Each structure stands twice: as C-alpha cells, then as structure tokens.
C-alpha positions, 0 to 999 in steps of 0.5 A, spaced: 619 732 140 626 730 137 630 724 137 637 721 135 636 714 134 643 710 133 643 702 131 647 700 137 651 692 138 651 695 145 649 701 149 650 703 157 648 709 160 651 710 167 649 715 173 655 717 179 658 710 176 651 705 177 649 702 170 641 705 170 640 701 164 644 697 158 643 693 152 645 689 147 642 689 139 638 695 138 636 702 139 639 707 143 634 714 143 637 721 146 630 725 146 628 732 147 621 735 148 620 741 145 616 747 148 609 745 146 609 738 145 604 734 148 602 727 149 600 726 141 608 727 140 611 723 145 606 716 142 607 719 134 615 718 136 614 712 140 611 709 134 615 711 128 621 709 132 619 702 134 617 702 126 623 704 124 627 700 118 634 699 120 637 692 121 639 688 116 634 682 113 637 675 110 638 680 103 643 685 108 638 691 107 635 694 112 628 692 112 627 690 119 625 694 125 627 693 133 621 689 134 621 685 128 629 682 131 627 683 138 632 688 140 632 693 146 631 701 146 636 705 150 632 711 151 636 717 154 634 724 156 638 730 152 636 737 152 641 739 147 638 736 141 634 742 142 641 747 140 639 754 136 645 755 134 644 759 128 648 766 132 653 766 136 658 760 138 654 758 144 648 754 144 641 756 147 636 751 149 630 755 149 627 751 145 627 745 150 621 745 154 620 746 161 625 740 166 618 738 168 614 737 163 621 735 159 621 729 164 614 727 163 614 727 155 620 723 157 617 717 161 611 717 157 615 716 150 619 710 154 612 708 157 609 708 149 615 704 147 614 699 152 607 698 150 608 697 144 612 690 147 620 692 147 624 692 152 626 698 154 632 702 159 633 708 160 638 714 163 636 718 169 633 725 166 636 731 169 643 727 171 650 727 168 649 721 164 655 717 161 653 714 154 657 708 151 655 705 145 658 701 139 654 704 133 652 699 128 654 700 122 654 706 124 646 708 123 644 714 126 637 717 124 635 724 125 627 724 128 622 730 130 615 728 132 614 736 127 615 732 121 609 729 119 610 723 114 
C-alpha cells in the first residue's frame, strides 16, 4: 500500500456537499492499495503511520507521533497514488488493486489505526471527494508498505 501523509492543523473531506470526515490537528493520509497487497501490508502501513514522529516536541523537534499528541487521522482513498508516469503524458493506474480489494484494504487500514487508539475519520471509497486541508509546516511524507525498515 502507498500513502501520502500530511501533517495538518485541520482537514475535511466532503462528498456532494456533505462532510464525511473532519479533524483538527493530526494527519491527513491519502492511501492506495496496490495489486498484490494484503492484510499484512495494510496493518504494517497503519503501524508505521501511527508511530511516525513528525509532530513538534517542546524543543521544536519533530519527535512526537499522532498518538503522542492526541491527534486524529483523516484517511482518504486515492487510487491515483498508483499512477505510472514513465511513458507518455497520460498516467496509467493498472498497478492499483481492483476496486473491491482496494476498498477492503482501505477499510482495514483505517480500522487498524482505530485499533491503536487513534481517532480516525474517513472519506468515501470511490466517491468524487473534495478534500480541504491546512498543511502544517508544510510536512508531507511518502510511505510505501513494500519499503522495509
């Protein structure tokens, strides 16, 4: 799975003018399941996101995780993170997981974060969403469950 993580002071996702998720300080996580991803990939990525130390401590160093500051996480599915732009001008998305599997893994990812005690809000899988955010820093991190520590 792939994730684009942004430290935010606030973020909200809407579908057809109604809010499906809204948070204050925390993380906005755009997430995409890739072909071949499984439950282990979703759980591994969730654990890495939950422990990601990108919030400031008292010495103004990025040394705290969302769990440490009581931050929330807004999880939004975004299959375009699978974009293949190696050739031509139109990206291909054939490496993204099929929709049913993508949705299942997206929901598992969000549930895994909840299981770690985090408050999690979500978008709506497959919907045309509007995401508004105030990026704090700005801090934006790319993460892939295939990358091993």
